[in-house]
C-alpha positions as CSV (number, residue, x, y, z in Angstrom):
1,M,23.2,4.9,-2.8
2,G,19.6,5.8,-3.3
3,M,16.4,4.2,-4.6
4,L,13.8,6.3,-6.2
5,K,10.0,6.4,-6.4
6,L,9.9,7.2,-10.0
7,G,10.0,10.8,-9.2
8,S,12.4,10.5,-6.3
9,A,15.5,8.2,-5.5
10,A,16.6,5.2,-3.4
11,A,19.5,3.2,-2.0
12,V,20.7,-0.3,-1.6
13,G,23.2,-1.1,1.1
14,S,25.2,-4.2,1.5
15,A,23.0,-5.5,4.3
16,L,19.9,-3.5,3.6
17,T,17.9,-2.5,0.5
18,L,16.7,1.1,0.4
19,L,14.4,2.1,-2.3
20,T,13.6,5.6,-3.5
21,V,10.3,6.4,-4.9
22,V,11.0,7.9,-8.3
23,G,8.5,10.6,-7.9
24,P,7.9,13.7,-9.9
25,A,10.7,15.6,-11.4
26,G,11.1,19.2,-10.2
27,I,9.7,21.9,-12.6
28,G,12.6,23.4,-14.4
29,T,15.1,20.6,-13.7
30,S,17.5,19.5,-16.4
31,I,19.9,16.7,-16.8
32,S,22.5,18.7,-15.0
33,Q,20.0,20.0,-12.4
34,T,18.2,16.9,-11.2
35,A,15.5,16.9,-8.6
36,T,16.7,16.0,-5.1
37,P,15.9,12.3,-4.5
38,I,13.4,11.4,-1.8
39,F,15.2,8.7,0.0
40,S,13.2,5.9,1.6
41,S,13.6,2.3,2.5
42,V,12.2,-0.8,0.8
43,Q,11.9,-4.2,2.3
44,R,14.9,-6.4,1.7
45,T,14.8,-8.9,-1.1
46,A,13.8,-12.4,-0.5
47,E,17.3,-13.6,0.0
48,H,17.6,-11.5,3.1
49,W,14.3,-12.4,4.8
50,N,15.9,-14.9,7.1
51,S,17.5,-12.1,9.1
52,S,14.3,-10.0,9.3
53,I,13.6,-8.6,12.7
54,A,9.8,-8.5,12.7
55,S,7.0,-7.2,10.6
56,A,3.3,-6.9,11.1
57,I,0.8,-8.5,8.8
58,A,-0.3,-6.5,5.8
59,Q,-3.4,-7.3,3.8
60,A,-5.2,-6.3,0.6
61,P,-7.7,-7.0,-2.2
62,R,-8.8,-10.1,-4.1
63,P,-8.0,-10.4,-7.8
64,A,-10.6,-8.8,-10.0
65,L,-11.1,-7.9,-13.6
66,A,-10.3,-4.6,-15.2
67,A,-12.5,-1.7,-14.4
68,G,-15.4,-1.4,-16.7
69,P,-15.9,-2.5,-20.3
70,S,-14.3,0.7,-21.7
71,L,-10.8,-0.5,-20.6
72,T,-8.9,-2.2,-23.3
73,T,-7.5,-5.4,-21.8
74,A,-5.5,-8.1,-23.4
75,P,-6.9,-11.6,-23.3
76,V,-5.7,-13.7,-20.3
77,V,-3.9,-16.5,-22.1
78,A,-0.6,-18.2,-21.7
79,Q,2.0,-16.3,-23.8
80,Q,5.5,-17.1,-25.0
81,A,8.3,-15.2,-23.5
82,A,9.4,-12.3,-25.7
83,G,12.5,-12.8,-27.9
84,P,15.7,-10.8,-27.5
85,A,15.4,-7.1,-27.3
86,T,15.6,-5.4,-30.7
87,A,15.6,-1.8,-31.9
88,D,12.6,-2.7,-34.2
89,T,10.5,-4.0,-31.3
90,T,11.3,-1.0,-29.1
91,A,10.5,1.4,-31.9
92,R,7.2,-0.3,-32.7
93,V,6.1,-0.4,-29.1
94,Y,7.1,3.2,-28.6
95,Q,5.3,4.5,-31.8
96,E,2.1,2.6,-30.9
97,N,2.0,3.8,-27.3
98,R,3.6,7.2,-27.2
99,P,0.3,9.1,-27.9
100,S,-1.2,7.4,-24.8
101,V,1.5,8.6,-22.4
102,V,1.0,12.0,-20.8
103,T,3.0,14.3,-18.6
104,V,1.3,14.9,-15.2
105,I,1.9,18.4,-13.9
106,S,1.2,19.0,-10.2
107,S,0.9,22.5,-8.7
108,M,0.8,23.5,-5.1
109,V,-0.2,26.6,-3.1
110,Q,2.8,27.5,-0.9
111,P,1.9,27.6,2.8
112,G,1.3,31.1,4.1
113,F,0.6,32.5,0.6
114,R,-2.7,33.4,-1.0
115,S,-1.7,32.9,-4.5
116,E,-2.4,30.6,-7.5
117,P,-0.9,27.1,-7.3
118,Q,2.7,27.1,-8.5
119,P,4.1,24.2,-10.6
120,A,5.8,21.8,-8.2
121,G,6.7,18.7,-10.2
122,T,6.1,16.5,-13.2
123,G,5.4,12.8,-13.5
124,S,4.0,10.4,-16.0
125,G,0.7,8.7,-16.7
126,F,-1.2,6.9,-19.4
127,V,-4.7,6.9,-20.8
128,I,-6.7,3.8,-19.9
129,D,-10.1,4.3,-21.6
130,D,-12.2,6.5,-23.9
131,Q,-13.4,8.6,-21.0
132,G,-10.1,10.4,-20.4
133,H,-9.1,8.4,-17.3
134,I,-5.4,8.4,-16.7
135,L,-3.5,6.0,-14.4
136,T,-0.5,7.2,-12.5
137,N,1.3,6.9,-9.1
138,N,-0.4,8.2,-6.0
139,H,2.9,9.9,-4.9
140,V,2.9,11.9,-8.2
141,V,-0.4,13.7,-7.2
142,S,-0.8,13.2,-3.5
143,E,0.1,16.8,-2.5
144,A,-1.2,18.6,-5.6
145,D,-3.7,21.5,-5.3
146,K,-4.0,21.6,-9.1
147,L,-3.4,19.0,-11.8
148,E,-2.8,19.2,-15.6
149,V,-1.8,16.7,-18.2
150,T,0.2,17.3,-21.4
151,L,-0.3,15.1,-24.4
152,S,2.5,14.0,-26.7
153,D,1.8,16.9,-29.1
154,G,2.4,19.4,-26.3
155,T,-1.3,20.3,-25.7
156,T,-2.2,20.7,-22.0
157,F,-5.5,20.0,-20.4
158,P,-6.9,20.4,-16.9
159,A,-7.3,17.2,-14.9
160,K,-9.0,16.2,-11.7
161,L,-8.3,13.5,-9.2
162,I,-10.9,10.7,-9.4
163,G,-9.4,8.2,-6.9
164,R,-6.2,7.3,-5.1
165,D,-4.8,4.4,-3.2
166,P,-1.7,5.1,-1.1
167,R,-1.3,1.4,-0.2
168,F,-0.7,0.3,-3.9
169,D,0.6,3.8,-4.8
170,L,-1.9,4.2,-7.6
171,A,-4.1,7.1,-8.6
172,V,-6.7,7.8,-11.4
173,L,-7.1,11.2,-13.0
174,Q,-9.6,12.4,-15.5
175,A,-8.7,15.0,-18.1
176,E,-10.9,17.0,-20.3
177,I,-9.4,15.6,-23.5
178,P,-11.5,15.6,-26.7
179,A,-12.6,12.1,-27.7
180,D,-10.8,12.3,-31.0
181,R,-7.5,13.0,-29.2
182,L,-7.8,10.0,-26.8
183,R,-5.6,7.0,-27.4
184,A,-6.0,4.3,-24.7
185,V,-3.4,1.7,-24.0
186,T,-4.0,-2.0,-24.0
187,L,-3.7,-3.5,-20.5
188,G,-1.9,-6.9,-20.5
189,D,-1.7,-9.7,-17.9
190,S,1.2,-9.2,-15.6
191,D,0.8,-12.7,-14.2
192,Q,2.0,-14.1,-17.5
193,L,5.2,-12.0,-17.5
194,Q,8.3,-14.1,-17.5
195,V,11.8,-13.3,-16.0
196,G,14.1,-12.5,-18.9
197,E,11.3,-11.0,-21.1
198,Q,11.9,-7.8,-22.8
199,V,10.1,-4.7,-21.5
200,V,9.9,-1.1,-22.5
201,A,9.3,2.0,-20.4
202,I,7.9,5.3,-21.7
203,G,7.9,8.4,-19.5
204,N,9.1,11.9,-18.8
205,P,12.3,11.6,-16.7
206,Y,13.5,15.0,-15.5
207,G,10.8,16.6,-17.7
208,L,12.2,15.2,-20.9
209,D,8.9,14.1,-22.3
210,G,8.5,11.0,-24.4
211,T,11.7,9.3,-23.3
212,V,11.8,5.5,-24.0
213,T,14.1,3.0,-22.3
214,T,14.3,-0.7,-22.6
215,G,15.5,-3.8,-20.7
216,I,14.3,-7.1,-19.3
217,V,12.4,-8.4,-16.4
218,S,15.1,-9.2,-13.9
219,S,13.0,-10.9,-11.3
220,R,9.7,-10.9,-9.4
221,R,9.6,-10.0,-5.7
222,P,6.7,-11.2,-3.4
223,L,6.4,-7.8,-1.7
224,V,8.5,-4.6,-1.7
225,S,7.8,-1.7,0.6
226,E,7.9,1.7,-0.9
227,P,10.1,4.4,0.8
228,G,8.0,6.2,3.4
229,G,4.3,5.9,4.0
230,D,2.4,2.7,3.7
231,G,2.9,1.7,0.0
232,V,3.7,-1.8,-1.1
233,L,4.4,-3.5,-4.4
234,V,2.9,-7.0,-4.3
235,N,4.5,-9.4,-6.8
236,A,6.7,-6.5,-7.8
237,I,8.3,-6.5,-11.3
238,Q,12.0,-6.0,-11.0
239,T,13.7,-4.7,-14.2
240,D,17.0,-3.2,-15.4
241,T,15.1,-0.8,-17.6
242,S,16.3,2.7,-16.8
243,I,14.0,4.6,-14.4
244,N,14.5,8.2,-13.3
245,P,12.7,11.0,-11.5
246,G,9.7,11.9,-13.6
247,N,9.2,8.4,-14.9
248,S,6.8,7.7,-12.0
249,G,3.4,6.6,-13.1
250,G,4.5,5.8,-16.7
251,P,3.7,2.5,-18.4
252,L,6.0,-0.6,-18.5
253,L,5.1,-2.5,-21.7
254,N,5.9,-6.0,-23.0
255,S,7.1,-6.6,-26.6
256,R,3.5,-6.9,-27.8
257,G,2.8,-3.3,-26.7
258,E,0.6,-4.3,-23.7
259,V,1.0,-2.4,-20.4
260,I,2.1,-4.9,-17.8
261,G,3.3,-2.5,-15.1
262,V,3.4,1.0,-13.7
263,T,6.9,2.3,-13.1
264,T,7.5,3.5,-9.6
265,L,10.8,2.7,-7.9
266,G,14.4,3.1,-9.2
267,L,17.8,2.7,-7.7
268,M,20.1,5.6,-8.2
269,P,23.4,5.3,-6.3
270,N,25.2,8.6,-6.3
271,G,22.7,10.0,-8.7
272,G,23.3,7.3,-11.4
273,Q,21.5,4.2,-12.6
274,A,22.2,0.8,-11.1
275,G,19.8,-1.3,-13.2
276,L,17.7,-2.2,-10.2
277,N,14.2,-0.7,-10.7
278,F,10.6,-1.8,-9.9
279,A,7.1,-1.5,-11.3
280,I,3.7,-2.2,-9.9
281,P,2.1,-5.1,-11.8
282,I,-0.9,-4.0,-13.9
283,N,-3.0,-6.8,-12.4
284,N,-2.8,-5.0,-9.1
285,A,-4.2,-1.9,-10.7
286,K,-7.0,-3.9,-12.3
287,R,-8.0,-5.2,-8.9
288,I,-8.7,-1.8,-7.4
289,L,-9.6,0.3,-10.5
290,P,-13.4,-0.4,-10.2
291,D,-13.5,1.0,-6.6
292,L,-11.2,3.9,-7.5
293,L,-13.5,4.9,-10.3
294,A,-16.7,4.4,-8.4
295,K,-15.8,5.4,-4.9
296,G,-12.4,7.1,-5.1
297,S,-10.7,4.7,-2.8
298,F,-10.2,1.0,-2.0
299,A,-10.7,-0.7,1.4
300,H,-7.7,-3.0,2.0
301,P,-8.3,-5.8,4.5
302,F,-6.4,-5.7,7.8
303,A,-5.7,-8.5,10.3
304,G,-4.0,-6.3,13.0
305,I,-1.0,-8.4,14.1
306,G,2.8,-7.9,14.2
307,T,4.9,-11.0,13.6
308,A,8.5,-12.2,13.5
309,E,9.7,-14.9,11.1
310,I,10.8,-18.0,13.0
311,T,14.4,-19.0,12.1
312,S,16.2,-22.2,13.2
313,T,18.3,-20.1,15.6
314,M,15.1,-18.5,17.1
315,A,13.4,-21.9,17.4
316,E,16.4,-23.4,19.2
317,Q,17.1,-20.5,21.6
318,L,13.5,-19.9,22.5
319,K,12.7,-23.7,22.5
320,L,9.7,-23.1,20.3
321,P,7.3,-26.0,19.5
322,A,7.5,-25.1,15.7
323,K,10.6,-24.8,13.6
324,E,9.0,-22.6,11.0
325,G,6.2,-20.0,10.9
326,L,5.4,-16.6,12.2
327,L,5.7,-15.7,15.9
328,V,3.0,-13.2,16.8
329,Q,4.6,-10.2,18.5
330,S,1.7,-7.8,18.9
331,V,-2.1,-7.7,18.5
332,D,-3.8,-4.4,17.7
333,P,-6.6,-3.5,20.0
334,N,-10.1,-3.9,18.5
335,S,-8.7,-5.6,15.4
336,G,-9.9,-8.8,13.8
337,A,-7.0,-10.6,15.4
338,A,-7.9,-9.2,18.9
339,K,-11.5,-10.3,18.5
340,A,-10.4,-13.7,17.4
341,G,-8.4,-14.1,20.6
342,L,-4.9,-14.2,19.1
343,K,-2.2,-13.9,21.6
344,G,0.9,-11.6,21.2
345,G,4.3,-11.9,22.8
346,S,5.4,-10.3,26.0
347,Q,7.1,-7.0,25.2
348,Q,8.4,-6.7,28.8
349,Q,10.3,-10.0,28.5
350,Q,12.0,-9.7,25.2
351,Q,14.8,-12.1,24.6
352,Q,17.8,-12.2,22.3
353,A,17.5,-14.7,19.4
354,G,20.7,-14.5,17.3
355,A,21.1,-10.8,16.3
356,R,17.4,-10.0,17.1
357,Q,15.2,-9.3,20.0
358,V,11.8,-10.9,20.0
359,A,8.9,-11.0,22.4
360,P,8.3,-14.6,23.4
361,G,5.1,-16.3,24.4
362,G,2.8,-15.4,21.5
363,D,0.9,-17.7,19.1
364,I,2.7,-19.3,16.2
365,I,1.0,-19.1,12.8
366,V,2.0,-22.1,10.7
367,A,-0.7,-21.9,7.9
368,V,-3.2,-19.6,6.4
369,D,-6.3,-21.0,4.8
370,G,-4.6,-24.4,4.9
371,K,-1.4,-23.1,3.2
372,A,1.9,-23.3,5.0
373,T,3.3,-19.8,5.9
374,K,6.9,-19.3,6.7
375,R,7.6,-15.6,5.9
376,P,5.7,-12.4,6.7
377,E,5.8,-11.2,3.1
378,D,4.2,-14.5,1.9
379,F,1.3,-14.0,4.3
380,A,1.0,-10.3,3.4
381,S,1.0,-11.0,-0.4
382,Y,-1.6,-13.8,0.1
383,L,-4.0,-11.4,1.8
384,E,-3.3,-8.6,-0.6
385,L,-4.2,-10.7,-3.6
386,N,-6.9,-12.9,-2.3
387,K,-8.9,-11.3,0.5
388,Q,-11.2,-8.3,1.1
389,A,-12.2,-6.4,4.2
390,G,-15.1,-8.2,5.9
391,E,-14.0,-11.6,4.7
392,T,-12.6,-14.3,7.0
393,V,-9.3,-16.1,7.0
394,V,-8.5,-19.3,8.8
395,L,-5.1,-19.2,10.7
396,T,-3.6,-22.5,11.9
397,I,-1.7,-21.7,15.1
398,V,0.3,-23.5,17.7
399,R,-0.5,-22.4,21.3
400,D,0.9,-24.1,24.4
401,G,2.3,-26.8,22.1
402,K,-1.1,-27.7,20.6
403,Q,-2.3,-26.9,17.1
404,Q,-5.7,-25.3,16.4
405,D,-7.5,-23.3,13.8
406,V,-8.7,-19.8,14.5
407,T,-11.1,-17.9,12.2
408,L,-10.3,-14.2,11.9
409,T,-12.6,-11.6,10.3
410,L,-10.5,-9.1,8.4
411,G,-11.2,-5.4,9.1
412,E,-10.5,-2.4,6.9
413,R,-6.9,-1.3,6.9
414,P,-6.5,2.1,8.7
415,S,-4.4,4.9,7.2
416,A,-0.7,4.9,7.8
417,Q,-1.1,7.9,10.1
418,A,-3.6,6.1,12.2
419,Q,-1.3,3.1,12.6
420,Q,1.4,5.3,14.1
421,A,-0.4,6.2,17.3
422,P,2.4,6.0,19.9
423,S,0.2,4.3,22.5
424,Q,-0.4,1.3,20.2
425,Q,2.5,1.1,17.9
426,P,6.3,1.1,18.2
427,S,8.2,3.7,16.2
428,R,9.0,3.0,12.5
429,R,12.3,4.8,13.2
430,Q,13.6,2.4,15.8
431,Q,17.0,0.9,15.4
432,P,17.7,-2.7,14.4
433,G,17.1,-5.1,17.3
434,Q,14.4,-3.0,19.0
435,G,11.3,-5.0,18.3
436,Q,9.0,-5.5,15.4
437,I,8.0,-3.0,12.8
438,P,4.2,-2.6,12.7
439,D,2.0,-3.4,9.7
440,F,4.8,-4.8,7.5
441,P,6.5,-1.9,5.9
442,F,9.8,-3.6,5.9
443,P,11.1,-6.2,8.4
444,F,14.5,-4.6,9.0
445,P,14.4,-0.9,9.9
446,I,16.9,1.5,8.3
447,P,19.1,3.2,10.9
448,G,18.5,6.9,11.1
449,R,15.3,6.9,9.1
């Protein structure tokens, strides 16, 4: 089975959850000739966290308002859950928003050739303001040498990359679209979204532009790691709405026609739909849009520690002084954690704890800013949604049986490539039971990836 980045594909195993980034659909693909899925792993769902091996702490931005006054944003008010899905609702939402959804065409220059960029794939995007800014997935445009967007009437315009954020898998383009042709969406409040609520997706799966699918919000997940790279979906929207390659970057809308998510991951076992798909909450995009528009990037905060979730088995076998919390496994040199004096475990004296190997002797984190912390993804999502680089966070730790508070100044998160320096980080391709995975991509590594 495979899970897709809405332009790729993904898999869910019985013990592990693999997600595929449903990325761009290949140029010239059809229903019978689908693009080859890009398989990747996604962190296991909350039910499986108790068996996580280890994960390092990930961090990110504080909630902020939408970027600029030109963005159309729905009022942040408590809203009633949408009623049952109806054809009338889907048709209305589609008709109101179809003109705002574009096909994103990426072209690349083939290595070794001095030629014009050749079309490489298509994804989806949507207009967010009256200046021609378009929101899409980073993985749709990350390797493009040339970008174009096609409107619902078939007209194609050149586009340029304004900003991108691999961490949240978001990118902003700007297209040279005449003002009278621009139709911006209304951005909703994804924090108000309720499980069971009807949602509608509009996109261009397999190059079939203007396709609409509908379903419900199946669940919310604290943090889901995208396949490959360093991308995470914080407070991810899980939906049974059909998502396929080419849908990447398209809008997920509520029954009021407000965009509440950006479609990005879809499960496609054996090339078919499984009703298990994910979208990036639009509030995450609102948090980083101002920086993407102004500076082209967003600086995510970074603590620089790797942790393992403490289970009852681990606490008993290692005779830990705390029954719950995060056992620090590693501390990145020159990070905020290192400067704060946090202590990691002994990698040379790893011990078996149930089905896992852990490095004993490190600090135990039991609370963050006064809030109890039990799972790595809870800490990660807290930092992603509440902190910025340069700010401080207070960690309550247990060291040598005594509890104390440590103030840590968060740094700026390095790129995924910089984090993979072999002298500082264990491999992300290690087999289960071989230590922690750095920087919280997913706590249980996928064999052979």
